[in-house]
C-alpha positions, 0 to 999 in steps of 0.5 A, spaced: 891 078 639 898 078 637 897 072 632 891 076 629 895 082 628 901 078 625 896 075 620 892 081 618 899 084 617 901 078 613 895 078 608 896 086 607 903 085 605 901 079 600 896 083 597 901 089 596 906 084 593 901 081 588 898 088 586 905 091 585 907 085 581 906 086 573 903 079 571 905 080 563 911 083 562 914 086 555 920 085 551 923 089 547 921 088 539 915 083 542 910 083 537 904 079 541 902 079 548 902 073 552 896 068 549 891 065 552 892 058 555 889 052 552 889 049 559 892 051 566 899 050 566 901 043 570 907 044 575 910 037 573 911 040 565 912 047 566 920 048 566 923 054 569 928 058 566 931 065 566 926 070 566 920 067 569 917 070 575 915 066 581 911 067 588 914 063 593 909 062 599 912 060 606 906 057 611 906 054 618 911 056 623 912 062 620 908 066 614 910 070 609 911 071 601 915 074 596 916 075 589 923 073 585 925 072 578 929 066 575 936 070 574 940 069 568 944 064 572 938 060 573 937 061 580 932 064 585 934 067 592 932 065 599 929 071 602 927 072 610 924 077 613 927 082 618 922 087 619 916 090 617 916 098 615 909 102 614 908 105 607 904 112 607 897 108 606 899 104 613 900 098 609 906 094 613 911 092 607 916 086 610 923 087 609 928 081 607 935 079 607 937 074 602 940 069 605 942 064 599 941 063 592 939 056 589 939 053 582 932 051 579 934 052 572 931 047 568 927 044 573 919 043 573 915 047 578 914 041 582 921 039 582 923 047 584 918 047 590 921 040 593 928 043 592 926 050 595 922 046 601 929 042 603 932 049 603 927 052 607 927 047 612 934 048 614 932 055 617 925 053 619 921 047 622 914 045 620 913 050 614 910 048 607 913 052 601 909 053 595 911 056 588 906 060 584 908 062 577 906 069 576 909 071 569 912 067 563 919 069 560 919 070 553 924 068 548 926 068 541 925 062 536 928 063 529 923 061 523 926 060 516 925 057 509 918 058 506 914 063 510 912 070 509 917 074 514 923 069 516 927 071 522 926 071 529 920 071 532 918 072 540 915 066 543 913 063 550 913 057 553 906 055 552 907 057 544 906 051 539 910 051 532 903 053 529 903 059 533 910 061 531 909 060 524 903 064 524 907 070 527 912 069 521 906 071 516 904 063 515 907 059 510 908 061 502 904 059 497 909 053 496 911 052 503 910 045 506 905 044 512 907 037 513 914 036 513 916 042 517 923 041 521 923 043 529 931 043 530 934 044 537 941 045 539 943 044 532 939 037 532 932 035 528 927 034 534 921 033 530 918 033 523 911 037 524 905 035 520 900 041 521 896 039 516 895 032 520 894 036 526 889 041 523 885 035 520 885 030 527 887 035 532 893 031 535 897 036 539 903 031 539 904 033 532 904 040 534 909 041 539 911 046 544 917 051 542 923 052 547 928 057 547 933 058 541 929 053 537 929 053 529 923 052 525 925 051 518 919 050 513 921 047 506 918 047 499 913 042 497 916 036 494 909 034 490 903 039 489 896 039 486 892 045 483 885 045 485 881 050 481 874 052 480 868 052 484 871 051 491 872 056 497 879 056 497 885 058 502 883 065 501 876 065 499 874 065 491 874 071 487 869 074 481 872 072 474 870 072 467 868 066 464 872 064 457 866 060 455 860 065 456 863 072 458 859 072 464 862 073 471 863 067 475 866 065 482 872 061 482 878 059 486 885 057 485 890 054 489 896 050 490 896 044 495 901 039 498 901 032 496 902 027 501 903 019 500 896 016 498 892 022 498 886 022 494 881 027 490 876 028 497 883 030 501 884 035 496 877 038 496 877 038 504 884 042 503 881 047 498 875 048 503 870 044 500 865 045 494 861 051 493 853 051 492 854 053 485 859 047 483 858 042 478 859 036 481 858 031 475 863 035 471 869 035 475 875 032 472 883 031 473 888 034 468 894 029 468 898 032 463 895 031 456 890 026 459 883 028 462 880 024 467 872 025 469 870 025 476 863 025 479 864 028 485 857 027 487 859 020 488 866 021 491 863 026 496 858 021 498 862 015 499 870 017 500 871 009 500 869 009 493 873 006 487 872 013 484 876 017 489 882 016 486 889 017 488 892 024 486 899 025 482 904 030 483 902 036 478 895 034 477 890 039 476 883 038 479 878 042 476 871 043 479 867 047 474 861 052 476 854 050 473 850 055 469 849 060 475 847 066 471 841 070 472 839 076 466 836 082 468 833 086 462 829 092 460 828 099 464 834 098 469 840 102 470 845 097 468 842 091 464 846 085 463 848 078 466 849 077 474 852 071 478 847 066 481 846 067 488 842 062 492 835 064 495 836 071 492 829 074 490 828 078 484 829 085 487 836 083 489 838 082 482 834 088 480 838 092 485 845 089 483 843 092 476 843 099 479 835 099 480 829 101 476 829 107 471 824 112 472 820 110 466 820 103 469 813 099 470 815 095 476 808 092 476 808 089 470 815 086 471 816 079 470 821 073 470 822 068 464 823 061 466 823 057 460 817 058 457 813 060 463 812 068 465 812 069 473 810 076 476 815 079 480 809 083 485 810 077 490 818 078 489 819 071 487 826 067 489 830 067 483 833 060 479 839 059 475 838 061 468 832 066 470 831 072 466 828 078 469 824 083 464 822 090 467 818 093 461 817 101 460 811 105 462 805 105 457 804 112 458 811 114 457 810 111 450 805 116 448 808 122 451 814 120 447 809 120 441 806 127 443 813 130 444 815 127 437 809 129 434 810 136 436 817 137 434 814 134 427 809 139 427 813 145 429 818 143 423 812 143 418 809 149 420 816 153 419 817 150 413 810 152 410 811 159 413 818 160 410 815 157 403 809 162 403 814 168 404 818 166 399 812 165 394 810 172 395 
């Protein structure tokens, strides 16, 4: 019976400790909380440092647990229960004496468990010791160079270089993403290639950060401009075409050039081509020289000899097709509008502000070359189509009657005035 009562007290005490322990702790100046884990922490890999909070559980000949922090000296305390006092809620909370403090600085969770086991076996026979990581420390990493917000960034042991760079605002438009320096203790530890990591998902190219690391983002050594009908780093925007004065959707961005990269690599970096890209009219502007590129062939077969290597300073241009639709007649804002794949006649009339009161929608039509198509069934519009919304016929007669009435009134007034003058 006593064993059952003791075991019940032990469970209640452990539950109380767990519920009263903050699993996420704040840091002054911290901008982010602890991020989600990409995988469970492996006890052989996680290194304990000052600021970590752990739960130490002893089972076997005696059963109890307690929480403790890794101190600034890199130690944890060895606690032993001396009494259990009840709270107002009737929960028995054990009281502890600190009998020792042992260093676990720079040890993995598993190594720290082994070290603690040896210590507790000096005081108890036949006990098992386990360590549970309750909350992780945070620390400062310094980010310098071509980032939008250089300076100190709060990080956690599970953060990788890419996450810290992102918290610093990301790289600038001229910042390198393939030659980022990770420095530790004044020494270069690794050159980080985030482009390769994002392309292949190789985590070894995106290492974890540690306390006091310095991340330096240099300027691009070589670069290529990609402009035109691509989605781009930040999407595309509407611009006025210099050739047609119509609105076109275009993107322009500066991308880092690495050894051996080809046309297809830069199409990928620029987010891919848009549905309105004129693949057969693409070209590379290399100084005074213009090199025609058939992107249709290049994207179909990246091993093609037409997928040529890019050079520093190249400008890769992907023009848009003649992606214009015209809306004319009785609409609020007649004019030309960018072609939208799978959009219908009603969509373009809406873009033009909708029909006027005088519009005869039942007689509206689409002119496609020499072919006239009624819009009664709201057809899907093709590139270059012209949508015409005529005026209602009775409106013309109404206008004629109004004009005739005005003319008649003026004529009667004139004749009356003339007759009066003659008398």
